[in-house]
N, C-alpha and C positions, 0 to 999 in steps of 0.2 A: 321590090321583091316581097311586099307585104302579104301577097297571096301564097307565099311559100311556107312561112312559119307563123304561128300564132299561139298565144298562151291562154289556157283556160284555167281559171281558179276553181279549185274543188273544195269540198268540205274538209275540215280538219287542218286547213292551211296548206294542203297539197296543191301542187301546180302540175299542169300537163302541157307540154310543148308539142304541137302538131307540126310535122315537117315531112319533106320528101327525102327519101334515101338518096345518097349521092355516091358516085364512083370516082376514085382517084386512079388514073391510068398513067403509068410511066411511058412516055412516048419517045424519049431519047435518054441516053446515059447507060451506065453499067447494068441497070435493072430494066432495060427496055422490054416492054411487053407485060411486066408485072402490074397487077391491078388489085384493088380492094374495094369492097362496098361498105359504106359506113352508115350507121343509123344512130350513132352516139351524139350527145350534145357537144362533145369536145374530143378532138383527136390530135395527136402529135405526129410530126414527121421529122426524121433525122437518121443518123447513122447508128445510134445506140439500139441494142436489140429489144429494149422495152418500148420502143415507139410503135404506134399503130401501123404506120408505113415506114418500113426500114429500108434505107438506101445504102448500098455498098459503094459509096462515093467518098473519096478522101477529101473532097472539097466541101462536104456537108458536115455541119456541126452535129454533136451528139443529139441535141434537141434543137432543130433548126427553125421549125415553124409550127404553128398550131392553126387549126380551123375550128372555130367556135360557132355554134348555131344559137341565134337569138331571135327576137321578134322581127328584126329587120332582115335577116338573111344569114349568109354563110361568111363569117369574118375570117380572112386569112391574115395572120400576124407573124412578123419576124420576131424570133425569140433571142434577140441580141446575137445572131449568128455571126460567124467570122467572115462569110462571103456575101451575106445579104440575100434578099428575096426580090425577084424581078418579075414584073407583069408588063408585057408589051415593051420590053427594053427599059422600063423605068423602075428604079429601086423604090420599094415601098416599105413602110412600117406596118400599115394596116390597110386593107381594102376588102370591100364586100365583093365576093365572086359571083359572076353571072354564069349561066349554063354554057358549057363548052369553052370556058376560059382556060388558057394555058399559062403556067407560071414556071419560073426557073429557080431552083435552089442548087447551089454548087454547079456541077456539070450535068445535072439532070433536069429534064423538062417534064412537068406533070400536067395532065389535063383533068379539069374538074367537070364532071357531067352529072346532071340531075337524072334520076331514074323516074319511072312512072309509079313506083311504089311509095305509099305513104306510111308513116309510122308515128307513134306517140312516145315521147320521153316524159316520164313522170318524175317529179321532184317531191320528196317527202317534206312535210311541214315540221318534222322533228329535227333537232340538232344533235341527236345521238342515236346510236343503235348498239345495244350492248355496251362495250367499253370504247367503241369508236365515237369520236367527236368531230363535229364540223357543221358550219353554217353556210359554207360556200355551195354554189350550185353543183359542182362535181361531186361533192360528198353527199348532198341531199339526193342526187340522182342515184348514187350507190345505195343509200338507205332505203329508198323506195323499192329498188330491186331486191334488196335483202328482205324487206318486209313481206314481199310476195313469194320469194323463193324458199325462205326458211321453213315454213310449215309443210313443205312438200318433201319428197324423198329424192329430188333431182340431184344429180352429180354437179358439183360446182368447181370451177377452176378459178383461182384467185391469182392474178398477176400483179407485179409491182416491185419497185426497187426495195432493197433492204431497208428496214426501219419504217415502212409505210403502214404497218399494222395488219399484215396478212394473217398472222396467228390470232389476233384479236377478232378479225372478221370470221374466221373459222369457229372460234369460241362462241361468237354471237349467233351464228347460224345454228349451231348445236343447241344452245340454250333456248332458242325460239322455235325449236322443232318438236314433233311428237316423241322424239328419241331422247329428250333432255334428261330423262331419268336413267338412261343407259350410259355406258362408258364413252368417253372421248379419248381415243388412243392416238397419240402423235408419233409418227415415224419420220425421222429426218433422213431422207435418201442420201444426203451428202455426208452424213456423219458416221455411216456404217461401212465397214470394209466390204469391198466388192464381193468377196467370197462368202460373206455372211448375210448379204441382203435378202437372198431368196429364203433362207431360214427365218429371218426376222419377219418377213411378210407372211409366209405360208406355214411356218413351223417345221419341225423335223421329228423323225422317230429315232428311237435308240439305235445306235450303230450306223446311222446314215452317213457319217463321216468321222474322221479322227477327232476325238474329243466329245462326240455326242454320246455321253454316258447314260442319257435318259431321253425320253420324249419331251418335246416342248411345244407349247402353243405359239403360233405366230400372231401378228397384229390383226389379221382378218378374224381369227377366232376370238382374240381378246376383246375385240370391238363388237362382238355379237350383240344385237339389240340396240347398238348405239352408232357412233360415228367414227370412221377412220380418217384421220387427217394426214395426208402424205405431203410433207413439207419438202421443198426443193426438188420437186418432181423432175425438173429439167436435168438433174444430175443422175437420173436412173440409167444404168448401163443398158446399151442397146440389146445385148443378148438376153436381158431379163424382160424387156418390154413385151415380147410375144406372150410370155407366161402371165404377165399382169393383164394383158388384153383378154386372154382366155378366162381368167378369173372374173373379169368384169362382165364378159358376155354370157358366160354360163352360170354365173353366180355360184361357183364352186371352186374349191382349191384342192391341191394335192400336196400334202407335206413332203418335204425332202426325204427320199428314201422309202416312201410309202406307195403302195399301189391302190390305195383307197382314196376316194374323193370325199370331200366334206362340203355340205351346202353352207352358204354364207348368208348372213342377215345383217348387212351393214350399209350405212350411207357413206359415200365417198366424197371427201373434199380434198382438193389438191392445191398446192401453192407453188409458185416459182418466181424467181426474179429475172427470168428470161422471157423473151417473146417466143412462145413455143411454135407459132406459125413460121417464124423465121428459122427456128431450129429444124422444122420439118423440111423447109426448102434447102437447108444445108445438109440434110441427110442425117442429122443427129437425133431425130425423134420420129417415130412412126406416125404417119398421117392418120391411119385408122385408130391408133391409140389416142391421138390428140382429140379427134372428134368424139371419142368415148368420154373423155374428161370435160371437154368444152361444151357440155349441154347448156350450162349457164356459165358465162364468162364475166368475171368481175375484174376490172382494171383499176387498182388503187392508185390515185395520182400522187406524185412526189409533193412534198411540202412546199417546194418553191413554186408550184403551180397553183397553190391555194393560200396565198398570204393572208386573205381575209379570215382564215381559220386560226391564225396564230394568236390573236388576243384571247379567243375562247380556250385554246389549248394552254396558253400561259397561265390564265386564271385557274384552270383545273390543276395543273402541275404545281403551281405556287401554293394552292390550298393544301395539297397533299404534303408538300415539302415542309410547310409551316407546321402542320400537325405532327410530322415525324420528329421535328426538332424542338417541339414544345413552344413554338413561337407563333404569334399571330400579327406581328407588326411589320413583316417584310412585304414591301410592295414594289411596283415598277413604275418608273416615270414614263411620260408620254414619248419623250425623245428616244428613250431606250427601246420602247415598244416599236417605234418606227424603224429603228435600226434592225431589230429582229425581223421585221417584215421584209426588209431588203436583203437579209442574209440568204445565201444560197442553200444552206442546210443539206450538205451532201449525205449526212446520216439520217435525214428526214425527221419524223416525229420522235424517234428514239434519241437523236442528237439533241433536240429541243428539250426533252425531258431531262437528259443528263446535264445540260447547261443549267436548267433551273435548280436541280438538286445541288450542283456544285456551287452556284452563285449564292444560294441561301446559306450554305454551310460556311462559305468563305467571306461573305460581306461583313464589314464592320459597322455599317450603318443600317438604315431602315429601307434602303432601296437597292435592288440588284443592279449590277452594272455589266456592260458588254465587255469589259476587260477580262471577264471570266469566260468569254466565248472562245474556246479553243477546240480544235478538231477532236471529237470523241471517237471517231472511227478511223483506223489506219487506212491508207489508200491500198488498192489491190496489190501493188507490188512492194508494199512496205515503204514507199517513198512518201515523205511528209506532204500533207495537203498544202502547206506553205513552203516556198523555196527561199524564204527571206534570208535564213542563215547562210545557205550555200551561195546566195546571190551577192552578198557583201564583198567577198574577195574579188569577184568578177567585176563589180562596179569600180572598186579601187583600181584594178588593172586597166579598165577602160578609160578612166580619168587620166591615169598616168600616161597612156598611149595617145591621149587626145582623140579618141574615137568619137565619131558622130553618134548621136543618140540612136539612130536607126540601126547602125552597124553593131553597136554594143548590145542592143536588144536582141537582134538576130543571133548574135553569138551566144547570148545567155539562153535563148530558147533552144538552140541546137544542143548546147551542153545539157540542158534539162532533158531533152528528148533522148539523147544518148544514154544518160544515166537511168532514165525511167525504163527504157526498153532493155538495157543491159541487165538491170536487176530483175525485171519481170521474166525475161527468158532464162536467166540463171535459176530463178525460182521454179520454173516449169521444165527445167532440164532440156531447154531448147525446143520444146513442143510449141510450134507457132500457133496451131489451132487453139490450144488451151490458153496461150497468152492472149490471143485475140478475144476469146470468150471473157476472160477476166477484165480486159481493158474495155470491152463493149464495142469493139470494131470488127470489121470483116477481116478474114484471113488475108485476102488480097491487099487490103489496106496496110496490114502489118508488113507484108512482103515489099510493098512500095516504100514504106517508111524506112525499112532496113536498107533497101537499095539506095535511097536518098541519103541516108546517114553513112553509107559505105560500111555497114557493120556486117561482119562475117562470123561464122560459127567459131573460127579460130580467135577472132577478136573477143568473143564472148566467153572464151575459155571452155567451150563445149566440144567434146570429142565426137 
């Protein structure tokens, strides 16, 4: 497949990978008929909504597989999935795909097809852009995109898990744009009460509603001449989405309670930890609004997908932590670094930074240790990342009953699942759709799990 991809080395250390676009078509399974066209150097497939190809398949892991493009071709890799990846009935760890190859993940079959369209993927020769750091190919691909996009007025949509640096990317775009001398206004769509979000966006006039004792500018006016960053866009209420669409299309807003329109002069950057295309298919986000935002789409990879960046990030955070504490002697051993590269980092770069800060403060020697590596982010349902404490009594019971290892493990997993979903549904007042979004799985998968665990609304204490 050497005629499919090739790398050209450019001035300034940049690289350019020339490749053919390819299509992933689901030919059997829950999502049969769904397809996507890819021109990225790396895509992920799985049940989590942040994947490029999202599958509503309970037998598919959150991040099940990846397809990476290199000079040899299109490399399909199993990402330590629970049920494996199969090509022609054989389970594989990695394999280069040929045109029209089909492969199975979970209960879904996907067909890989090359298109007739060619594209180029550029990789920056730099290891940073603004405050974003990275030397891996995925990050250098993002830097190259940001270098080209920032000087324009194009709308940018930044997607990625919590802690991957979406706000840093927005800051960097603003600082490298002609609007850098103007304001950067941040509006978190998830942190504002639903009945106030319209006023926060568009402003209001005196008497527009109870408590409106005076007129107030909204985020669009406050950002005039600069950039408006809409964080957590996926949380925007569906009834407000048409109004935002009109503001983007007509470049004008109407404050709440006013009959007058105001022209806008802002650049829009939005961020979300959801896969908005998946939300469009689920009916949670307007398709026309999505395409208004996704003029340029940046997908920030989770830290676990770029372990080669960890030494660079550790060195940076260690330097900052040493400076804050007035020390310059704290270092990190090679074995510790290797452990950090193997860690899953559910909190991404934010978790890594918190670990370094904590380790520098608590260490008694001159080297940080992984014993200070504890979860810095609570799980969505408030359930600990580790179930070690709750597992110990179960282990004791299993040993007393002389249970075989497999039976004991299955009992523990079932107990954890019941506890997890009970707490999550209690937190969401029995709203299965909201629980599914928080857990990163499809609503139908939640219904299947509840049926499997024989959990009813009465069992959950929900009226």
